[in-house]
C-alpha positions as a printed Julia matrix, in Angstrom:
393×3 Matrix{Float64}:
   0.0     0.0     0.0
   1.1     3.56   -0.63
   1.45    5.78    2.43
  -0.47    8.76    3.77
   1.15   10.78    6.56
  -1.14   12.53    9.04
  -0.34   15.87   10.67
   0.89   15.41   14.27
  -2.05   17.35   15.73
  -4.67   15.46   13.66
  -4.21   11.9    14.86
  -6.63   12.03   17.8
  -9.78   11.4    15.75
  -8.14    8.35   14.16
  -7.06    7.03   17.55
 -10.7     7.44   18.64
 -11.62    5.13   15.73
 -13.54    7.62   13.62
 -13.71    5.97   10.16
 -13.35    9.17    8.12
 -10.06   11.0     7.58
 -10.55   14.49    6.17
  -8.28   16.24    3.69
  -7.21   18.83    6.26
  -5.61   16.12    8.41
  -3.17   14.99    5.73
   0.45   16.15    5.89
   1.93   14.17    3.02
   0.94   11.6     0.35
   3.05    9.17   -1.64
   3.09   10.17   -5.3
   0.81    8.42   -7.76
  -2.14    7.67   -5.46
  -5.4     7.51   -7.39
  -9.07    7.37   -6.4
  -9.99    4.0    -4.95
  -6.46    2.98   -3.98
  -5.93    1.11   -0.74
  -3.58    3.23    1.4
  -1.84    2.9     4.74
  -2.15    5.81    7.17
   0.82    6.65    9.41
   2.05    9.24   11.88
   5.07   11.38   10.87
   7.16    8.95   12.94
   6.01    6.01   10.83
   3.55    4.53   13.35
   0.68    2.61   11.74
  -2.75    4.16   12.33
  -5.14    2.58    9.81
  -5.67    1.51    6.23
  -8.54    2.33    3.92
  -9.8     3.59    0.58
  -8.48    6.87   -0.83
 -10.74    9.26   -2.74
 -10.06   12.88   -3.54
 -12.52   15.15   -1.75
 -13.38   16.39    1.72
 -13.31   12.83    3.1
  -9.95   11.65    1.76
  -9.81    8.21    3.39
 -12.56    5.84    4.49
 -11.0     3.53    7.04
 -11.43   -0.22    6.67
  -9.35   -1.23    9.68
  -7.32    0.24   12.51
  -5.18   -2.9    12.49
  -2.59   -3.79    9.84
  -3.78   -6.1     7.1
  -2.91   -9.63    8.15
  -2.8   -12.18    5.36
  -4.59  -12.05    2.05
  -7.05   -9.27    1.14
  -9.6   -11.94    0.16
  -9.36  -13.32    3.71
 -10.04   -9.85    5.09
 -13.22   -9.59    3.05
 -14.47  -13.05    3.94
 -13.89  -12.42    7.65
 -15.58   -9.02    7.54
 -18.69  -10.29    5.71
 -18.91  -13.41    7.87
 -18.83  -11.12   10.89
 -21.67   -9.03    9.47
 -23.74  -12.15    8.84
 -23.06  -13.47   12.37
 -24.43  -10.24   13.82
 -27.61  -10.59   11.74
 -28.08  -14.14   13.01
 -27.9   -12.77   16.56
 -30.9   -10.55   15.77
 -33.07  -13.65   15.58
 -34.55  -12.98   12.16
 -36.64  -16.03   11.27
 -36.18  -16.71    7.53
 -39.62  -18.32    7.41
 -41.11  -14.93    8.34
 -38.38  -12.4     7.4
 -36.05  -13.1     4.48
 -35.13   -9.48    3.63
 -32.53   -7.66    5.72
 -29.46   -5.44    5.56
 -26.26   -7.47    5.67
 -23.77   -4.58    5.53
 -24.49   -1.07    6.76
 -21.39    0.91    5.79
 -19.6     2.37    8.83
 -21.92    0.41   11.13
 -20.2    -2.75    9.89
 -16.72   -1.19    9.59
 -17.07   -1.0     5.81
 -17.62    2.69    4.95
 -19.04    3.2     1.49
 -20.71   -0.22    1.23
 -24.35   -1.28    1.5
 -25.49   -4.87    0.98
 -29.16   -5.8     1.25
 -30.44   -9.38    1.06
 -33.75  -10.06   -0.66
 -34.41  -13.75   -0.2
 -31.71  -15.35   -2.36
 -30.39  -12.19   -4.04
 -27.76   -9.83   -2.6
 -27.98   -6.23   -3.84
 -24.69   -4.36   -3.47
 -24.48   -0.57   -3.52
 -21.08    1.13   -3.44
 -20.8     4.76   -2.34
 -17.05    5.08   -2.88
 -14.74    4.28   -5.76
 -12.59    2.08   -3.55
 -15.55   -0.1    -2.64
 -16.53   -0.41   -6.27
 -13.01   -1.44   -7.21
 -13.23   -4.08   -4.46
 -16.34   -5.69   -5.98
 -14.49   -8.86   -7.08
 -13.48   -9.56   -3.46
 -16.95   -8.63   -2.17
 -18.59  -10.9    -4.74
 -16.35  -13.86   -3.94
 -16.78  -13.43   -0.18
 -20.58  -13.29   -0.47
 -20.64  -16.39   -2.65
 -18.45  -18.2    -0.1
 -20.98  -17.85    2.75
 -23.24  -20.91    2.24
 -25.71  -19.88    4.97
 -26.83  -16.97    2.77
 -28.01  -19.49    0.12
 -27.51  -16.86   -2.57
 -28.55  -17.43   -6.16
 -27.51  -14.02   -7.53
 -25.57  -10.85   -6.68
 -26.61   -7.54   -8.26
 -24.49   -4.38   -8.31
 -26.6    -1.2    -8.1
 -23.89    1.43   -7.71
 -24.16    3.65  -10.78
 -26.34    6.26   -9.08
 -24.3     6.4    -5.86
 -20.82    6.85   -7.34
 -19.22   10.04   -8.72
 -20.71   10.8   -12.14
 -17.39   11.01  -13.94
 -16.37    7.59  -12.61
 -19.69    5.84  -13.31
 -20.34    7.44  -16.7
 -19.66    4.27  -18.69
 -20.94    1.96  -15.96
 -24.23    0.08  -15.79
 -25.98   -1.65  -12.91
 -25.7    -5.38  -13.51
 -25.51   -8.85  -12.05
 -21.95   -9.66  -11.0
 -22.59  -13.27   -9.93
 -25.11  -15.5   -11.67
 -28.4   -13.85  -12.68
 -31.84  -13.29  -11.22
 -35.2   -11.99  -12.34
 -34.64   -8.42  -11.12
 -37.46   -8.65   -8.62
 -38.86  -10.91   -5.94
 -41.61  -11.21   -3.37
 -40.04  -11.15    0.08
 -41.28  -11.61    3.61
 -40.97   -9.11    6.45
 -42.52  -10.18    9.75
 -44.79  -12.47    7.7
 -45.94   -9.58    5.49
 -45.36   -9.96    1.73
 -43.72   -7.25   -0.38
 -42.74   -7.03   -4.03
 -39.18   -5.74   -4.37
 -37.68   -4.53   -7.65
 -33.99   -3.87   -7.12
 -33.47   -2.9   -10.77
 -36.11   -0.14  -11.02
 -36.94    0.59   -7.38
 -35.54    3.32   -5.13
 -32.33    2.68   -3.17
 -31.75   -1.09   -3.31
 -35.46   -1.76   -3.84
 -37.08   -1.46   -0.41
 -36.74    0.55    2.82
 -35.63   -2.16    5.24
 -34.74    0.31    8.0
 -38.4     0.75    9.07
 -39.07   -2.93    9.89
 -39.36   -2.51   13.67
 -41.28    0.75   13.34
 -43.8    -0.86   11.02
 -44.22   -3.65   13.56
 -44.77   -1.1    16.34
 -47.59    0.42   14.29
 -49.54   -2.85   14.56
 -49.95   -2.27   18.32
 -52.05    0.82   17.61
 -53.74    0.25   14.23
 -56.64   -2.07   15.02
 -60.0    -0.4    14.4
 -58.34    2.91   13.45
 -58.57    5.19   10.43
 -55.02    5.51    9.11
 -53.25    7.83    6.68
 -49.88    6.77    5.29
 -48.41    9.95    3.78
 -45.39    9.69    1.45
 -46.14    5.97    1.44
 -43.68    4.82   -1.28
 -44.32    1.04   -1.52
 -46.98    0.99    1.2
 -45.11   -0.77    3.99
 -46.95    0.96    6.83
 -50.25    0.57    4.95
 -49.85   -3.21    4.68
 -48.99   -3.55    8.37
 -51.96   -1.4     9.39
 -54.39   -3.37    7.23
 -53.21   -6.76    8.48
 -53.44   -5.46   12.05
 -57.14   -4.71   11.54
 -57.26   -1.01   10.7
 -60.77    0.12    9.84
 -59.64    2.25    6.9
 -56.23    3.05    5.35
 -55.44    5.82    2.87
 -52.05    5.74    1.1
 -50.74    8.95   -0.49
 -47.64    9.5    -2.61
 -46.85   11.99   -5.36
 -45.32    9.18   -7.43
 -47.75    7.19   -9.56
 -45.2     4.36   -9.7
 -45.08    4.27   -5.89
 -48.87    4.07   -5.68
 -48.92    1.21   -8.19
 -46.37   -0.61   -6.02
 -48.43    0.12   -2.9
 -51.55   -1.33   -4.51
 -49.57   -4.41   -5.57
 -48.23   -4.94   -2.05
 -51.66   -4.5    -0.47
 -53.07   -7.11   -2.86
 -50.25   -9.53   -2.01
 -51.42   -9.58    1.61
 -55.17  -10.09    1.18
 -58.37   -8.6    -0.14
 -58.55   -5.14    1.43
 -60.49   -3.4    -1.34
 -63.16   -2.25    1.11
 -60.63   -0.82    3.57
 -57.81    0.62    1.44
 -57.67    3.51   -1.01
 -54.6     5.04   -2.63
 -54.0     8.51   -4.03
 -51.24    9.51   -6.48
 -50.97   13.15   -5.49
 -48.95   15.66   -3.52
 -49.63   15.23    0.19
 -50.27   18.95    0.74
 -52.83   18.91   -2.07
 -54.41   15.84   -0.49
 -54.7    17.65    2.86
 -56.36   20.61    1.1
 -58.9    18.48   -0.71
 -59.73   16.04    2.08
 -62.02   16.93    4.96
 -61.28   13.66    6.79
 -59.57   13.44   10.18
 -57.53   10.36   11.12
 -56.93    8.32   14.26
 -53.38    7.46   13.2
 -51.05    9.03   10.68
 -47.62    8.14    9.29
 -45.45   10.91    7.84
 -42.29    9.45    6.31
 -41.0    11.79    3.57
 -37.83   11.28    1.54
 -34.73   13.11    2.74
 -35.38   16.85    2.47
 -31.64   17.61    2.72
 -28.54   15.66    1.77
 -26.01   18.34    2.67
 -25.6    21.1     5.23
 -26.31   23.86    2.71
 -29.91   22.67    2.38
 -30.53   22.03    6.07
 -32.51   25.22    6.69
 -34.86   24.5     3.8
 -35.26   20.94    5.05
 -36.23   22.13    8.53
 -38.88   24.37    7.03
 -40.15   21.47    4.93
 -40.46   19.13    7.93
 -42.17   21.87    9.94
 -44.7    22.61    7.2
 -45.48   18.93    6.57
 -45.91   18.03   10.23
 -48.01   21.13   10.95
 -50.33   20.12    8.12
 -50.49   16.57    9.46
 -51.26   17.68   13.0
 -54.29   19.62   11.79
 -55.75   16.37   10.35
 -55.42   14.15   13.43
 -58.35   13.52   15.74
 -58.06   14.34   19.42
 -56.45   11.32   21.04
 -54.82   10.32   17.75
 -51.25    9.26   17.0
 -48.64   10.63   14.62
 -45.68    8.48   13.51
 -43.3    11.07   12.05
 -39.81   10.52   10.6
 -36.76   12.17    9.1
 -34.08   10.24    7.2
 -31.95   13.35    6.5
 -28.52   12.68    8.0
 -27.82   16.43    8.37
 -30.92   16.8    10.58
 -29.86   15.47   13.97
 -32.27   14.09   16.55
 -32.5    17.28   18.6
 -33.04   19.49   15.57
 -35.75   17.15   14.31
 -37.54   17.21   17.66
 -37.24   21.0    17.85
 -38.79   21.2    14.38
 -41.74   19.06   15.48
 -42.14   21.31   18.53
 -42.34   24.33   16.21
 -44.96   22.56   14.08
 -47.05   21.69   17.14
 -46.84   25.25   18.45
 -48.02   26.54   15.09
 -51.14   24.35   15.28
 -51.8    24.95   18.97
 -52.16   21.21   19.66
 -51.08   19.62   22.94
 -48.67   16.8    22.06
 -46.8    14.14   24.02
 -43.99   11.82   22.91
 -44.73    8.11   23.37
 -41.8     6.58   21.47
 -38.47    7.74   20.06
 -37.67    5.63   17.01
 -34.53    4.65   15.1
 -33.43    2.53   12.19
 -33.59   -1.23   12.72
 -30.76   -3.19   14.39
 -29.63   -4.61   11.04
 -28.62   -0.98   10.35
 -26.18   -0.72   13.3
 -24.5     2.53   14.31
 -20.76    2.54   14.96
 -20.28    4.03   18.43
 -17.39    6.12   17.08
 -19.42    7.33   14.09
 -22.65    8.89   15.39
 -23.32   10.27   11.89
 -24.53    6.76   11.05
 -27.69    7.3    13.11
 -29.63    8.83   10.24
 -33.25    7.73   10.83
 -35.13    9.68   13.5
 -38.72    9.06   14.44
 -41.28   10.07   17.03
 -44.66    8.61   17.94
 -46.78   11.49   19.18
 -50.03   11.45   21.14
 -52.08   14.41   19.96
 -54.72   15.85   22.3
């Protein structure tokens, strides 16, 4: 590996195991290092600190290990992915009821820049760094060498998550055997159609599994609105839990078609479910209905700090509108998946929305991403999903 020397006063964050090394911490680089190279990080005295992937930008190095590489790089990958799978087995996911889960969650599994989701017998890999994409042959071979995964195909869906100039000539494709491009999977014994070729992210939002299950405790006999519903996960859970009526709203016609498909996969709910392909604010304007339970789970309003203020205003406006449509004694499940909106800022934004409506509100639950999306203790930025369950008086 080529060497990167860190400034003497910039080693503390690395010694505290933060997996990102920023450009301002670098004192010296070996000549000829290119994006995606595996590099060794040292102090000016030559002491080993870490090794990881190099990529020109604000985050210069994404750390793979704080220990020197021992043995073959293929062995490193097999050990790291076996470790990730062992953790998922500890979660007690029953494959007869749940066969879709996140196997690798980037920094949460000590593999920054890498996401791997399992949909039954297909692994969908998404690389967010050039180094990870260059490591695909090792990732592919390590996945195929874990028999307990019972994989039949591995699909690379990295084109949209890599730098445009790097991925220009690239296409998403199967990198080990071939599958159909879609599957019906199980989550807590609920059926969902997943299309990893055409769907958002890797095909499904696995991070809400436990939060969808929590919804079933409250949904029976209730009127429910699932706003920004995407593929209708919360709608399906509410219907199977005995909700009296469920409305699903999303501005995307494709999302509504997927919601309707998922609802149909789980039973005949034609008399209890209705979907609307329209902007949620327009829906609120046109509807005079009030709900017992509401889910507000919008896409990320901000993906960088420059847009954080606009995102806060967006969350405030959406939640204020939602609060005006909830019956007294009703519940609001509200979420933010914007990494630049931390938990306190999100809660403060909900407070502002509640004040604007004049409703009395209490917090019943504080929600997170599921445990198959672990957060590295030394990388709090990995805690991206924030949620609150609110009791509205």
